[in-house]
N, C-alpha and C positions, 0 to 999 in steps of 0.2 A: 689311512684317510686323514685329511686335515680336520681341524676343529670345525671349520665352516662346513665341510662335507658331512661330518657327523651330525651337526645341528640340522643341516638341510635334510638328511636322510631321516632323522628322528621326526622333524616337523612333517615331512611327507608321509611317514608311516602313521603318525598320530592323526593326521587329517583323514586318512583312510579308515583307521580303526582307533577311536579314542579310548577303547577299553584294553588296549595292548598292555601287557605287563612289561616291566623293565627287563625281565628275563626273556620274554618273547622278542622284544626289540633287540636285545643282545644277540640272540640266536639268529634272527632274521638279517641283521646288519653285519654279523661276523665280528663284533667288537666285544670287549669284556663288559661284564655287568657293572663293574665299577665305573667304566668310561660312560656307560649309558646313564648311570646315576649322576655322575658329575655333569654331564650335558643337560640332563633334565633339570637339575638344580639351577644351572646357569640360565636355561631358557625361562624358568620361573622368575628368577631374579631380574631378567631383562623384560619381564612382562610379555613374553611371547606366547607362553602357555599358562593356563591356570589348572589347578588340580582340584578335583572333587573326590571325596571318598564316601563310600557307602558300604553297607554290609550285604554280602550275598547270602544265599541259602545255607551255606556251610559255616556261618558265623565268622568268616574271615573278612578282613577289610579289603575291599577292591577299590582301585583308583580309576578315575576317568580323567584323561588329559585333554583339555580343550584348547584349541588355538584361539588366541585373542585376535582382535582386529589387527593389532600391531604384529602378531605372529604370522597372520595371513599375508600381510604386506612384506614382511621380511622373507618369507618363503618365496614370494613372487620375485623379489630382488635377487635372491640366491639362485632361483631357477634361471633367470635371465643371464646372470653371471656365468653359470655353468654351461648354459647353451652357447654363449659366446666362446668360452674356452673350448668346448667340444667341436664347435664349427671350425675354429682355427686349427685344431688338431686334425680334423677331417681334411681340410684344405691342404695342410702340409703333407699328410699321408698320401693324398691323391696326387700331389705333385711328385712325391718320391716314387710312387708307382709308375707314373708316366716316364720319369727319368730312367728307372730300371728297365722299362719296356724298350726305350730307345737304346739303352746300353745292350740289351739282349739282341735286338735287331742288328746292331753293329757286329755282334759276334756270330751272326748267321742263324739265330733262332727267330724264325718268322711266324711261328705258331702262336705267339702270345697276343 
């Protein structure tokens, strides 16, 4: 995944559950814990998320990651960008499928 994809996935996940731990994000996104930590720090520096900490019942520090207004706007931009890319990929794949169907018809395979 690219850096922008990682950031998008993290923003999307944190928007759904602001109490996700970095380890949970790492497992859910299939990336290393170090990469999640690096991305979180980057998102904080860019003022896309802010972090709050509090103590839970077991006296361990728990963090809550909240998207800032800037973070919400960036997630929306990234969403539109990925939607554009995926739409282009879909159109290209659809065209390739049609081309393959025509090729198969030329070889006598009419059942497609």
